[in-house]
Backbone as a chain_set.jsonl record, in Angstrom:
{"seq": "MTTPMGFTKRNTFYEMGLNSDSELIFLHSIKSLLKNRQYSSLPIIEKLLSQKHHSDQKMVLLYTYYHQLKYYSLSEEKRVVYLEERINNDNPTRFTELFNWAILEFGEVATTKNEHSLNRLKKFPIFHEDLQLTYLKLKLNTQHFDRTERYIRATQSQNQKIRYWGLKHLSLYNNKRVSKYLTLLLDQNNLHSGHLEFANIKDTLQEHKLKFPSLYKNLSKNDLD", "coords": {"N": [[-33.363, -6.91, -21.442], [-30.26, -8.188, -20.829], [-29.263, -11.363, -20.257], [-27.264, -13.479, -17.731], [-26.191, -15.685, -19.175], [-26.254, -14.756, -21.913], [-24.515, -12.573, -21.541], [-22.114, -13.735, -21.136], [-21.936, -15.349, -23.527], [-21.592, -13.423, -25.453], [-19.23, -12.18, -24.59], [-17.268, -14.504, -25.426], [-17.393, -14.212, -28.142], [-16.325, -11.861, -28.207], [-13.654, -12.604, -27.396], [-12.889, -14.283, -29.523], [-12.753, -12.452, -31.371], [-10.447, -11.352, -30.958], [-8.727, -12.832, -32.388], [-8.945, -11.901, -35.028], [-8.522, -10.858, -38.199], [-9.178, -8.253, -38.99], [-8.678, -5.09, -38.029], [-10.404, -3.232, -36.908], [-12.348, -4.785, -35.621], [-10.883, -6.414, -34.034], [-9.979, -4.312, -32.131], [-12.463, -3.308, -31.061], [-13.045, -5.701, -29.815], [-11.232, -6.123, -27.908], [-11.405, -3.922, -26.187], [-13.882, -4.072, -25.302], [-13.686, -6.361, -23.871], [-12.12, -5.21, -21.885], [-14.015, -3.402, -20.928], [-15.985, -4.731, -19.7], [-14.904, -5.967, -17.786], [-13.498, -8.754, -18.213], [-11.975, -10.778, -16.693], [-11.526, -13.761, -16.996], [-10.494, -13.989, -19.539], [-7.827, -13.104, -19.61], [-5.901, -15.306, -19.704], [-5.761, -15.947, -22.286], [-5.302, -13.488, -23.782], [-2.71, -13.38, -22.823], [-1.606, -15.758, -23.833], [-1.913, -14.782, -26.717], [0.087, -12.693, -26.646], [2.67, -13.985, -26.53], [2.678, -14.896, -28.885], [4.798, -14.577, -31.966], [4.021, -13.288, -34.518], [2.198, -10.959, -34.65], [1.634, -7.765, -35.771], [3.546, -4.831, -34.595], [2.008, -2.78, -34.088], [-0.262, -4.043, -32.993], [0.62, -5.764, -31.131], [1.367, -3.629, -29.077], [-1.114, -2.918, -28.368], [-2.455, -5.002, -27.397], [-0.53, -5.637, -25.164], [-1.019, -3.276, -23.695], [-3.853, -3.428, -23.213], [-4.168, -5.988, -21.606], [-2.362, -5.325, -19.402], [-3.901, -3.522, -18.147], [-6.642, -4.838, -17.837], [-5.647, -6.671, -16.346], [-4.924, -5.3, -13.96], [-7.303, -4.103, -12.999], [-8.14, -6.499, -11.835], [-7.065, -7.085, -9.631], [-6.64, -6.955, -5.915], [-7.327, -4.031, -4.19], [-5.225, -3.057, -2.525], [-2.908, -4.146, -3.726], [-2.601, -2.84, -6.201], [-1.291, -0.218, -6.297], [1.464, -1.173, -6.265], [1.56, -2.831, -8.419], [1.135, -0.873, -10.445], [3.599, 0.705, -10.159], [5.357, -1.373, -10.897], [4.734, -1.324, -13.688], [5.398, 1.053, -14.412], [8.15, 1.507, -13.859], [9.425, -0.395, -15.433], [8.411, -0.594, -17.985], [8.445, 0.699, -21.243], [8.099, 4.03, -21.891], [8.019, 5.484, -24.205], [7.32, 3.572, -26.113], [4.877, 2.59, -25.011], [2.948, 4.366, -24.938], [0.129, 5.121, -24.38], [-0.424, 3.228, -22.456], [1.049, 4.295, -20.364], [0.073, 6.879, -20.141], [-2.586, 6.395, -19.022], [-1.646, 4.673, -16.488], [-0.361, 6.765, -15.142], [-2.549, 8.235, -14.523], [-4.337, 6.615, -12.984], [-2.746, 5.855, -10.891], [-2.858, 8.36, -9.367], [-5.339, 7.521, -8.047], [-4.916, 5.83, -6.463], [-2.427, 5.824, -4.93], [-0.241, 7.245, -2.646], [1.821, 10.159, -1.486], [3.98, 8.802, -0.346], [4.474, 7.054, -2.377], [5.222, 8.603, -4.501], [7.978, 8.84, -5.517], [8.163, 7.038, -7.623], [7.31, 8.167, -9.924], [9.218, 9.479, -10.865], [11.1, 8.853, -13.076], [9.666, 9.59, -15.314], [9.567, 12.523, -15.59], [11.046, 13.58, -17.309], [9.814, 13.402, -19.58], [7.95, 15.283, -21.815], [5.182, 14.905, -22.55], [4.071, 13.693, -20.887], [3.7, 15.655, -18.653], [1.381, 17.423, -17.949], [-0.497, 15.348, -17.091], [1.077, 14.314, -14.821], [1.325, 16.464, -13.112], [-1.262, 16.832, -12.265], [-1.678, 14.564, -10.994], [0.3, 14.535, -8.725], [-0.977, 16.388, -7.112], [-3.374, 15.026, -6.592], [-2.146, 12.808, -5.218], [-1.165, 14.369, -3.053], [-3.718, 14.873, -1.699], [-4.913, 12.481, -1.148], [-3.048, 11.564, 0.85], [-3.49, 13.382, 2.821], [-6.047, 13.091, 3.606], [-7.658, 10.556, 4.781], [-9.926, 9.862, 4.927], [-12.548, 9.162, 2.492], [-14.717, 10.637, 1.723], [-14.105, 13.258, 3.028], [-11.839, 13.716, 1.563], [-12.644, 13.852, -1.136], [-14.61, 15.965, -0.971], [-12.827, 17.91, -0.205], [-11.142, 18.179, -2.498], [-12.992, 19.213, -4.26], [-12.727, 21.919, -3.549], [-10.433, 22.954, -4.524], [-8.082, 24.983, -6.278], [-7.344, 24.247, -8.552], [-9.074, 23.362, -11.81], [-9.69, 20.932, -12.768], [-8.969, 19.213, -10.8], [-11.151, 19.767, -9.216], [-13.208, 18.668, -10.474], [-12.537, 16.36, -10.662], [-12.993, 15.485, -7.966], [-15.686, 15.933, -7.632], [-16.67, 13.979, -9.449], [-16.336, 11.704, -7.736], [-17.808, 12.022, -5.733], [-20.233, 11.841, -6.59], [-20.5, 8.958, -6.491], [-20.882, 8.198, -3.837], [-22.95, 6.939, -1.458], [-24.257, 8.966, 0.866], [-25.182, 10.73, 3.438], [-23.795, 12.932, 4.079], [-22.597, 13.82, 1.728], [-25.112, 14.468, -0.019], [-25.781, 16.754, 1.308], [-23.605, 18.478, 1.243], [-23.494, 18.622, -1.707], [-25.744, 19.976, -2.472], [-25.733, 22.563, -1.307], [-23.086, 23.327, -2.367], [-24.018, 23.735, -4.973], [-25.704, 25.723, -4.938], [-23.937, 28.006, -3.708], [-22.252, 28.391, -5.837], [-23.866, 29.024, -7.846], [-24.054, 31.926, -7.704], [-21.453, 32.536, -7.668], [-19.772, 31.274, -9.697], [-18.47, 30.11, -12.949], [-20.45, 29.456, -16.05], [-19.943, 27.028, -16.998], [-18.638, 25.686, -14.694], [-20.897, 25.56, -12.847], [-22.639, 24.103, -14.106], [-21.59, 21.523, -14.157], [-21.627, 20.99, -11.486], [-24.276, 20.839, -10.955], [-24.964, 18.755, -12.725], [-23.758, 16.659, -11.476], [-25.105, 16.807, -8.854], [-27.563, 15.9, -9.709], [-27.235, 13.51, -10.677], [-26.459, 12.191, -8.458], [-28.596, 12.563, -7.038], [-30.308, 10.804, -8.47], [-29.167, 8.165, -8.159], [-29.221, 7.921, -5.321], [-31.888, 8.478, -4.097], [-33.229, 8.671, -1.649], [-31.816, 9.835, 0.063], [-32.269, 12.23, -0.262], [-35.123, 12.68, 0.212], [-35.894, 13.548, 2.996], [-34.33, 15.958, 3.168], [-34.047, 18.892, 4.802], [-34.501, 22.316, 4.936], [-33.29, 23.14, 7.317], [-31.319, 21.296, 7.603], [-29.639, 22.328, 6.082], [-28.175, 24.301, 6.983]], "CA": [[-32.209, -7.095, -20.088], [-29.156, -9.29, -21.071], [-28.986, -12.692, -19.343], [-25.941, -13.985, -17.584], [-25.644, -16.638, -20.259], [-26.17, -13.941, -23.112], [-23.379, -11.962, -21.495], [-20.97, -15.006, -21.246], [-21.881, -15.841, -24.918], [-21.165, -12.142, -26.295], [-17.775, -12.21, -24.415], [-16.779, -15.32, -26.112], [-17.515, -13.621, -29.142], [-15.184, -10.896, -28.084], [-12.39, -13.336, -27.153], [-12.785, -15.051, -30.704], [-12.647, -11.434, -32.16], [-9.105, -11.162, -30.699], [-7.72, -13.384, -33.624], [-9.582, -11.393, -36.277], [-7.5, -9.857, -38.958], [-9.728, -7.026, -38.873], [-8.214, -3.989, -36.916], [-11.717, -2.778, -36.199], [-13.142, -6.019, -34.702], [-9.915, -6.595, -32.786], [-9.855, -3.297, -31.445], [-13.735, -3.515, -30.505], [-13.077, -6.952, -28.98], [-10.322, -6.168, -26.62], [-12.187, -2.887, -25.617], [-15.05, -4.704, -24.923], [-13.188, -7.126, -22.676], [-11.816, -4.461, -20.856], [-14.841, -2.585, -20.302], [-16.821, -5.763, -19.026], [-13.843, -6.587, -16.953], [-13.692, -10.025, -18.236], [-10.836, -11.3, -16.214], [-11.154, -14.736, -17.469], [-9.886, -13.761, -20.85], [-6.313, -12.904, -19.423], [-4.86, -16.299, -20.298], [-5.79, -16.027, -23.588], [-4.367, -12.351, -24.248], [-1.349, -13.665, -22.355], [-1.115, -16.454, -24.992], [-1.526, -13.98, -28.049], [1.456, -11.666, -26.538], [3.646, -14.897, -26.629], [3.091, -15.169, -30.435], [5.458, -13.217, -32.484], [3.758, -13.218, -35.845], [1.848, -9.825, -34.824], [2.283, -6.493, -35.921], [3.968, -4.124, -33.478], [0.673, -1.974, -33.305], [-1.168, -4.987, -32.555], [1.437, -6.116, -29.926], [1.245, -2.86, -28.081], [-2.566, -3.048, -27.942], [-2.486, -6.427, -26.502], [0.178, -5.434, -23.932], [-1.549, -2.3, -23.006], [-5.113, -3.756, -22.593], [-3.624, -6.985, -20.996], [-2.249, -4.98, -17.993], [-4.946, -2.544, -17.568], [-7.443, -5.825, -17.489], [-4.721, -7.458, -15.176], [-4.821, -4.335, -12.734], [-8.336, -4.27, -12.205], [-8.676, -7.928, -11.488], [-6.177, -6.974, -8.494], [-7.346, -6.254, -4.932], [-6.974, -2.163, -4.176], [-3.791, -2.765, -1.93], [-2.128, -4.844, -4.631], [-2.574, -2.079, -7.343], [-0.017, 0.449, -6.256], [2.576, -1.968, -6.575], [1.461, -3.313, -10.027], [1.423, 0.289, -11.173], [5.058, 0.857, -9.968], [6.108, -2.05, -11.601], [4.716, -1.027, -15.07], [6.219, 2.566, -14.737], [9.605, 1.575, -13.583], [9.964, -1.593, -16.441], [7.946, -0.655, -19.501], [9.01, 1.49, -22.151], [7.139, 4.707, -22.012], [8.025, 5.933, -25.578], [6.404, 2.562, -26.73], [3.701, 2.16, -24.564], [2.331, 5.701, -24.126], [-1.178, 4.932, -23.873], [-0.531, 2.405, -21.224], [1.689, 5.204, -19.34], [-1.018, 7.939, -19.784], [-3.448, 5.58, -18.031], [-1.146, 4.183, -15.305], [-0.24, 7.878, -14.364], [-3.884, 8.686, -13.977], [-4.841, 5.272, -11.906], [-1.578, 6.263, -9.87], [-3.38, 9.372, -8.634], [-6.454, 7.156, -7.504], [-4.726, 4.491, -5.352], [-1.233, 5.757, -4.318], [0.019, 8.55, -1.727], [2.903, 10.536, -1.526], [5.143, 7.879, -0.106], [5.063, 6.301, -3.813], [5.798, 9.616, -5.463], [9.301, 8.814, -6.315], [7.986, 6.011, -8.753], [7.078, 8.928, -11.153], [10.602, 10.439, -11.093], [11.614, 8.717, -14.246], [8.681, 10.22, -16.381], [9.479, 13.787, -15.578], [11.606, 14.228, -18.426], [8.947, 13.133, -20.956], [7.075, 16.382, -21.817], [3.999, 14.504, -23.01], [3.349, 13.466, -19.382], [3.89, 16.497, -17.717], [0.179, 17.831, -17.318], [-1.069, 14.509, -16.182], [1.747, 14.218, -13.361], [1.125, 17.57, -12.074], [-2.239, 16.725, -11.583], [-1.414, 13.432, -10.079], [0.75, 15.018, -7.676], [-2.081, 17.062, -6.388], [-4.319, 13.893, -5.94], [-1.39, 12.028, -4.105], [-1.47, 14.806, -1.505], [-5.073, 14.822, -0.922], [-5.098, 10.744, -0.726], [-2.203, 11.407, 1.834], [-3.805, 14.369, 3.97], [-7.514, 12.949, 3.888], [-7.872, 9.067, 4.66], [-11.513, 9.656, 4.789], [-12.514, 9.435, 1.324], [-15.872, 11.726, 1.547], [-13.683, 14.329, 3.107], [-10.906, 13.761, 0.585], [-13.24, 14.531, -2.527], [-14.764, 17.368, -0.791], [-11.501, 18.951, -0.438], [-10.946, 18.278, -4.006], [-13.859, 20.19, -4.925], [-12.443, 23.2, -3.281], [-9.08, 23.005, -5.144], [-7.904, 26.048, -7.257], [-7.221, 23.445, -9.987], [-10.575, 22.842, -11.878], [-9.633, 19.371, -13.065], [-9.141, 18.442, -9.719], [-12.504, 20.082, -8.332], [-14.32, 18.11, -11.291], [-12.477, 14.971, -9.95], [-13.766, 15.268, -6.631], [-17.265, 15.929, -7.997], [-16.975, 12.686, -10.394], [-16.266, 10.525, -6.825], [-18.749, 12.241, -4.671], [-21.407, 11.298, -7.055], [-20.67, 7.443, -6.231], [-20.95, 7.893, -2.537], [-24.379, 7.008, -0.711], [-23.65, 9.298, 2.133], [-25.973, 12.034, 3.746], [-22.86, 14.265, 4.11], [-22.41, 14.288, 0.318], [-26.062, 15.048, -0.454], [-26.008, 18.013, 1.944], [-22.745, 19.436, 0.366], [-23.507, 19.158, -3.315], [-26.967, 20.92, -2.351], [-25.171, 23.815, -0.655], [-22.262, 23.651, -3.34], [-24.733, 24.243, -6.066], [-26.339, 27.105, -4.407], [-23.039, 28.693, -3.682], [-21.866, 28.432, -6.971], [-25.06, 29.663, -8.664], [-23.72, 33.13, -7.708], [-20.067, 32.804, -7.971], [-19.059, 30.281, -10.736], [-18.907, 30.505, -14.495], [-21.523, 28.361, -16.399], [-19.441, 25.515, -17.207], [-18.611, 25.059, -13.211], [-22.207, 25.314, -12.376], [-23.34, 23.061, -15.078], [-20.87, 20.7, -13.54], [-22.214, 20.821, -10.147], [-25.6, 20.758, -11.244], [-25.109, 17.329, -13.183], [-23.458, 15.625, -10.557], [-25.993, 16.672, -8.001], [-28.886, 15.32, -10.439], [-26.743, 12.385, -10.99], [-26.42, 11.665, -7.064], [-30.217, 12.159, -6.602], [-30.886, 9.787, -9.235], [-28.64, 6.901, -7.624], [-29.475, 7.712, -3.939], [-33.164, 9.402, -3.825], [-33.546, 8.56, -0.4], [-30.823, 10.911, 0.799], [-32.738, 13.757, -0.259], [-36.583, 12.947, 0.781], [-36.029, 14.348, 4.321], [-33.51, 16.822, 3.275], [-34.928, 20.113, 4.834], [-33.571, 23.793, 5.203], [-32.357, 23.295, 8.476], [-29.95, 20.406, 7.255], [-28.362, 22.848, 5.106], [-27.853, 25.525, 7.654]], "C": [[-31.449, -8.092, -20.528], [-28.86, -10.196, -19.924], [-27.546, -12.813, -18.936], [-25.489, -14.871, -18.795], [-25.259, -15.746, -21.685], [-24.738, -13.013, -22.843], [-22.267, -12.685, -21.741], [-20.523, -15.156, -22.865], [-21.154, -14.519, -25.728], [-19.54, -12.041, -25.836], [-16.997, -13.236, -24.904], [-16.842, -14.943, -27.386], [-16.067, -12.73, -29.171], [-13.769, -11.514, -28.048], [-12.166, -13.823, -28.691], [-12.237, -13.619, -31.621], [-10.999, -10.873, -32.045], [-7.953, -11.713, -31.761], [-8.052, -13.011, -34.941], [-8.312, -10.542, -36.928], [-7.922, -8.586, -39.261], [-9.423, -5.946, -37.744], [-9.467, -3.64, -36.06], [-12.344, -3.648, -35.365], [-12.015, -6.396, -33.623], [-10.016, -5.769, -31.856], [-11.197, -3.358, -30.526], [-13.68, -4.601, -29.518], [-12.466, -6.775, -27.721], [-10.961, -4.852, -25.839], [-13.022, -3.311, -24.857], [-14.859, -5.495, -23.415], [-12.885, -6.374, -21.49], [-13.035, -3.566, -20.013], [-15.928, -3.291, -19.516], [-16.122, -6.5, -17.908], [-14.075, -8.165, -17.001], [-12.305, -10.6, -18.085], [-10.544, -12.737, -16.697], [-10.576, -15.017, -19.147], [-8.1, -13.26, -20.793], [-5.443, -14.102, -19.909], [-4.863, -16.024, -21.808], [-5.362, -14.486, -24.351], [-3.059, -12.765, -23.849], [-0.808, -14.414, -23.503], [-0.631, -15.732, -26.577], [-0.296, -13.173, -27.787], [2.643, -12.802, -26.618], [3.866, -15.276, -28.145], [3.839, -14.214, -31.002], [5.105, -12.814, -33.99], [2.767, -11.76, -35.866], [2.484, -8.555, -35.181], [2.712, -5.691, -34.979], [2.844, -3.483, -32.866], [-0.057, -2.942, -32.594], [-0.478, -5.517, -30.981], [1.318, -5.204, -28.607], [-0.067, -2.604, -27.513], [-2.926, -3.895, -26.96], [-1.931, -6.292, -25.176], [-0.434, -4.407, -22.923], [-3.089, -2.778, -22.117], [-5.124, -5.223, -21.765], [-3.487, -6.457, -19.743], [-3.164, -4.027, -17.609], [-6.185, -3.751, -17.084], [-6.841, -6.584, -15.944], [-4.93, -6.662, -13.753], [-6.241, -4.231, -12.217], [-8.779, -5.516, -11.769], [-7.97, -7.937, -9.838], [-7.02, -6.345, -7.289], [-6.615, -4.577, -4.704], [-5.603, -2.426, -3.586], [-2.701, -3.407, -2.797], [-1.706, -3.827, -5.921], [-1.738, -1.318, -7.583], [1.215, -0.146, -6.699], [2.808, -2.36, -8.099], [1.912, -1.99, -10.84], [2.916, 0.818, -11.394], [5.874, -0.008, -10.821], [6.094, -1.749, -13.209], [5.486, 0.231, -15.115], [7.534, 2.47, -14.625], [10.163, 0.618, -14.561], [9.685, -1.446, -17.575], [8.57, 0.53, -20.004], [7.919, 2.702, -22.267], [6.907, 5.535, -23.509], [7.32, 4.867, -26.555], [5.161, 2.418, -26.447], [2.971, 3.643, -24.126], [1.035, 5.593, -23.632], [-1.302, 4.144, -22.52], [0.036, 3.59, -19.756], [0.872, 6.251, -18.86], [-2.081, 7.398, -18.732], [-3.08, 5.288, -16.681], [-0.59, 5.745, -14.488], [-1.61, 8.58, -13.604], [-4.508, 7.776, -12.856], [-3.864, 5.591, -10.698], [-2.199, 7.256, -8.671], [-4.846, 8.861, -7.91], [-6.088, 5.99, -6.381], [-3.149, 4.98, -4.696], [-1.026, 7.223, -3.402], [1.631, 8.972, -2.249], [4.41, 9.835, -1.141], [5.688, 7.181, -1.434], [5.409, 7.328, -4.801], [7.006, 9.622, -6.226], [9.116, 7.809, -7.464], [7.828, 6.837, -10.078], [8.118, 9.778, -11.634], [11.006, 10.376, -12.419], [10.561, 9.426, -15.753], [9.006, 11.797, -16.498], [10.148, 14.338, -16.719], [10.861, 14.094, -19.943], [7.889, 14.413, -21.02], [5.612, 16.145, -22.076], [3.17, 14.007, -21.867], [3.252, 14.447, -18.419], [2.319, 16.998, -17.069], [-0.406, 16.766, -16.334], [-0.083, 14.109, -14.738], [1.361, 15.257, -12.638], [-0.273, 17.267, -11.478], [-2.396, 15.498, -10.619], [-0.599, 13.564, -8.888], [-0.087, 15.535, -6.676], [-3.018, 15.98, -5.654], [-3.599, 13.164, -4.911], [-1.408, 12.856, -2.659], [-2.643, 14.829, -0.83], [-5.302, 13.174, -0.499], [-4.364, 10.94, 0.605], [-2.79, 11.997, 3.113], [-5.256, 13.733, 4.514], [-7.722, 11.416, 3.837], [-9.438, 8.797, 4.29], [-11.875, 9.95, 3.53], [-13.706, 10.456, 0.953], [-15.039, 12.965, 1.764], [-12.61, 14.588, 2.123], [-11.538, 14.528, -0.76], [-13.913, 15.862, -2.157], [-13.987, 18.474, -0.858], [-11.076, 19.153, -1.717], [-11.579, 19.319, -4.466], [-13.51, 21.741, -4.876], [-10.988, 23.525, -3.62], [-9.228, 24.122, -6.04], [-7.634, 25.347, -8.651], [-8.511, 22.951, -10.553], [-10.667, 21.518, -12.448], [-9.584, 18.592, -11.791], [-10.38, 18.638, -8.964], [-13.477, 19.028, -9.152], [-13.582, 16.389, -11.036], [-13.065, 14.491, -8.896], [-15.114, 15.005, -6.854], [-17.437, 14.325, -8.567], [-16.986, 11.464, -8.936], [-17.339, 10.812, -5.972], [-20.01, 11.759, -5.228], [-21.695, 9.674, -7.025], [-21.138, 7.286, -4.542], [-22.397, 8.003, -1.824], [-24.299, 7.388, 0.717], [-24.476, 10.639, 2.376], [-25.208, 13.386, 3.702], [-22.819, 14.728, 2.933], [-23.618, 14.881, -0.169], [-26.113, 16.468, 0.092], [-25.007, 19.027, 1.162], [-23.018, 19.776, -0.979], [-24.704, 19.971, -3.232], [-26.51, 22.315, -2.347], [-24.067, 24.217, -1.749], [-23.14, 24.442, -4.772], [-25.316, 25.886, -5.729], [-25.297, 28.125, -4.227], [-22.485, 28.928, -4.826], [-22.653, 29.203, -8.402], [-24.907, 31.156, -8.985], [-22.222, 33.342, -8.106], [-18.854, 32.055, -8.962], [-19.534, 30.711, -12.097], [-19.991, 29.281, -14.815], [-21.193, 27.091, -16.505], [-19.313, 24.813, -15.631], [-19.917, 24.953, -12.741], [-22.866, 24.395, -12.931], [-22.794, 21.725, -14.638], [-21.116, 20.056, -12.484], [-23.413, 20.395, -10.365], [-25.794, 19.297, -12.014], [-24.668, 16.554, -12.165], [-24.477, 15.675, -9.351], [-27.302, 15.906, -8.319], [-28.524, 13.913, -10.157], [-26.84, 11.535, -9.608], [-27.922, 11.679, -6.347], [-30.735, 10.964, -7.184], [-30.573, 8.233, -8.559], [-29.106, 6.734, -6.233], [-30.594, 8.654, -3.538], [-33.359, 9.449, -2.549], [-32.896, 9.313, 0.57], [-31.458, 12.389, 0.89], [-34.309, 13.636, -0.067], [-36.607, 13.701, 1.764], [-35.026, 15.448, 4.457], [-33.874, 18.064, 3.528], [-33.875, 21.245, 4.826], [-32.724, 23.781, 6.215], [-31.189, 22.228, 8.538], [-28.851, 21.176, 6.564], [-27.771, 24.285, 5.841], [-26.589, 25.278, 8.469]], "O": [[-32.098, -9.131, -20.651], [-28.327, -9.861, -18.866], [-26.662, -12.337, -19.649], [-24.389, -14.671, -19.31], [-24.266, -15.954, -22.382], [-23.969, -12.767, -23.772], [-21.443, -12.275, -22.559], [-19.399, -15.122, -23.365], [-20.244, -14.697, -26.537], [-18.684, -11.836, -26.697], [-15.802, -12.945, -24.861], [-16.004, -15.62, -27.981], [-15.078, -12.871, -29.89], [-12.826, -10.968, -28.621], [-10.996, -13.675, -29.045], [-11.371, -13.764, -32.483], [-10.459, -10.138, -32.872], [-6.807, -11.306, -31.958], [-7.597, -13.607, -35.917], [-7.457, -9.844, -36.382], [-7.133, -7.79, -39.771], [-9.954, -6.029, -36.637], [-9.55, -3.733, -34.835], [-12.894, -3.214, -34.353], [-12.314, -6.647, -32.456], [-10.146, -6.193, -30.708], [-11.046, -3.452, -29.308], [-14.235, -4.45, -28.429], [-12.951, -7.139, -26.65], [-10.911, -4.98, -24.616], [-12.994, -2.976, -23.673], [-15.467, -5.388, -22.35], [-13.228, -6.685, -20.349], [-12.995, -3.178, -18.846], [-16.695, -2.667, -18.783], [-16.606, -7.419, -17.247], [-14.669, -8.787, -16.12], [-11.573, -10.873, -19.037], [-9.352, -13.016, -16.833], [-10.34, -16.092, -19.698], [-7.358, -13.119, -21.765], [-4.365, -13.893, -20.465], [-3.793, -15.905, -22.405], [-5.12, -14.512, -25.558], [-2.172, -12.461, -24.647], [0.171, -14.018, -24.134], [0.355, -15.92, -27.29], [0.408, -12.956, -28.773], [3.74, -12.28, -26.814], [4.881, -15.804, -28.599], [3.672, -13.042, -30.666], [5.862, -12.07, -34.613], [2.505, -11.341, -36.993], [3.663, -8.293, -34.944], [1.916, -5.891, -34.062], [2.58, -3.474, -31.664], [-0.498, -2.605, -31.495], [-1.111, -5.591, -29.928], [1.211, -5.633, -27.458], [-0.211, -2.15, -26.377], [-3.544, -3.648, -25.924], [-2.533, -6.668, -24.17], [-0.423, -4.535, -21.699], [-3.383, -2.599, -20.935], [-6.209, -5.541, -21.277], [-4.245, -6.865, -18.863], [-3.076, -3.737, -16.416], [-6.668, -3.582, -15.964], [-7.412, -6.893, -14.897], [-5.07, -7.226, -12.668], [-6.39, -4.269, -10.995], [-9.912, -5.563, -11.289], [-8.362, -8.731, -8.983], [-7.871, -5.472, -7.458], [-5.507, -4.208, -5.093], [-4.7, -1.936, -4.264], [-1.538, -3.131, -2.502], [-0.658, -3.99, -6.544], [-1.205, -1.302, -8.693], [1.944, 0.438, -7.501], [3.829, -2.26, -8.779], [2.81, -1.98, -11.683], [3.369, 1.243, -12.457], [6.882, 0.394, -11.402], [7.091, -1.863, -13.921], [6.292, 0.332, -16.04], [8.214, 3.289, -15.243], [11.389, 0.663, -14.667], [10.402, -1.968, -18.429], [9.174, 1.305, -19.262], [6.83, 2.378, -22.74], [5.856, 6.08, -23.848], [6.82, 5.218, -27.624], [4.313, 2.164, -27.302], [2.523, 3.848, -22.998], [0.798, 5.958, -22.48], [-2.142, 4.397, -21.657], [-0.41, 3.663, -18.611], [0.794, 6.609, -17.684], [-2.331, 8.014, -17.696], [-3.852, 5.513, -15.748], [-0.453, 5.74, -13.265], [-1.693, 9.203, -12.546], [-5.132, 8.267, -11.915], [-4.316, 5.554, -9.554], [-2.106, 7.073, -7.457], [-5.479, 9.69, -7.256], [-6.884, 5.423, -5.631], [-2.783, 4.225, -3.796], [-1.756, 8.19, -3.62], [2.371, 8.396, -3.048], [5.542, 10.174, -1.487], [6.848, 6.825, -1.641], [5.866, 6.982, -5.89], [7.162, 10.204, -7.3], [10.022, 7.791, -8.297], [8.137, 6.353, -11.168], [8.027, 10.599, -12.547], [11.274, 11.4, -13.048], [10.92, 9.611, -16.916], [8.68, 12.331, -17.558], [9.877, 15.473, -17.11], [11.216, 14.526, -21.039], [6.995, 14.432, -20.174], [4.816, 17.06, -21.861], [1.943, 13.911, -21.838], [2.737, 14.159, -17.339], [2.111, 16.952, -15.857], [-0.737, 16.998, -15.172], [-0.61, 13.647, -13.726], [1.027, 15.043, -11.473], [-0.448, 17.436, -10.271], [-3.137, 15.49, -9.636], [-0.763, 12.727, -8.001], [0.027, 15.199, -5.498], [-3.346, 16.015, -4.468], [-4.153, 12.861, -3.855], [-1.576, 12.373, -1.539], [-2.717, 14.811, 0.399], [-5.903, 12.866, 0.53], [-4.974, 10.511, 1.584], [-2.715, 11.448, 4.212], [-5.575, 13.853, 5.697], [-7.985, 10.989, 2.713], [-9.971, 7.9, 3.637], [-11.575, 11.102, 3.214], [-13.62, 11.07, -0.111], [-15.102, 13.812, 0.873], [-12.456, 15.771, 1.821], [-11.062, 15.53, -1.294], [-13.817, 16.815, -2.93], [-14.215, 19.589, -1.328], [-10.65, 20.255, -2.064], [-11.01, 20.266, -5.008], [-13.807, 22.591, -5.715], [-10.403, 24.378, -2.952], [-10.315, 24.323, -6.582], [-7.733, 25.948, -9.72], [-9.121, 22.129, -9.87], [-11.782, 21.018, -12.591], [-10.081, 17.469, -11.698], [-10.712, 17.802, -8.124], [-14.453, 18.564, -8.562], [-14.24, 15.377, -11.278], [-13.57, 13.374, -8.785], [-15.691, 14.026, -6.381], [-18.297, 13.581, -8.096], [-17.608, 10.414, -9.093], [-17.866, 9.847, -5.418], [-20.855, 11.287, -4.467], [-22.748, 9.153, -7.393], [-21.701, 6.268, -4.14], [-22.917, 9.106, -1.658], [-24.27, 6.575, 1.641], [-24.419, 11.548, 1.549], [-25.642, 14.506, 3.435], [-22.964, 15.941, 2.785], [-23.41, 15.903, -0.822], [-26.487, 17.357, -0.672], [-25.359, 20.066, 0.604], [-22.863, 20.906, -1.442], [-24.7, 20.848, -4.096], [-26.824, 23.132, -3.214], [-24.067, 25.401, -2.085], [-22.831, 25.483, -5.352], [-25.209, 26.916, -6.394], [-25.653, 29.25, -4.576], [-22.084, 30.092, -4.82], [-22.231, 29.689, -9.452], [-25.336, 31.696, -10.006], [-21.882, 34.282, -8.823], [-17.629, 32.177, -8.994], [-20.527, 31.373, -12.398], [-20.297, 28.383, -14.03], [-21.919, 26.145, -16.2], [-19.753, 23.695, -15.362], [-20.031, 23.95, -12.037], [-23.729, 23.806, -12.28], [-23.557, 20.766, -14.748], [-20.945, 18.845, -12.343], [-23.635, 19.312, -9.824], [-26.875, 18.737, -11.835], [-25.385, 15.573, -11.967], [-24.72, 14.592, -8.819], [-28.006, 15.38, -7.457], [-29.276, 13.167, -9.53], [-27.235, 10.369, -9.615], [-28.292, 11.002, -5.387], [-31.475, 10.188, -6.579], [-31.413, 7.34, -8.442], [-29.397, 5.603, -5.843], [-30.358, 9.555, -2.734], [-33.774, 10.556, -2.209], [-33.298, 9.45, 1.725], [-31.285, 13.313, 1.685], [-34.852, 14.729, -0.23], [-37.333, 14.687, 1.641], [-34.778, 15.918, 5.568], [-34.127, 18.671, 2.487], [-32.657, 21.093, 4.728], [-31.597, 24.273, 6.168], [-30.278, 22.28, 9.364], [-27.656, 20.904, 6.448], [-27.067, 25.129, 5.287], [-26.103, 26.186, 9.144]]}, "num_chains": 1, "name": "protein.A"}
């Protein structure tokens, strides 16, 4: 098991790797800092961004990962505004990876009242599919303030990707209603869905059982009626 000291030491090595001339070491380092949510690295990345000797490719990566890490450091209520700033002020042609991520994250935290912020991206075909999915998520976010209800409704969408989005979120909730719903959903889809859909629901149910086994200990047939 990694100790907190070992974790800190490892992140220090990743910060050092940001200065490496090796593209692989640099990329591994900055991806690891983002994965570990190492917010203390933000000033270091910001300092690197102020330097002019980096290649354009490295600058784009630094800028992309900096804003992703900065975003995750914010409270949830501040995240929508931050994404709107990126979407409205950055160059979608240069920072395509950042925009792909921002569009998907927008669907996690925004509602239809923020939908106008996406308008400038409609002329870019590369974002079309992600935008359509995000618009569906914004409607669900707006219609269902209760998140359990929101993601249950998502699993009933006609859009397969939205159904999978709902399942992914439901697997995180320590909620008796979720355990009942996933169990019933698996039984229902055993008869009516294709193999891929059934397998996805089954995996979600198993993941939820592993995370929250106490929800299933006393789950009887009467609970499912």
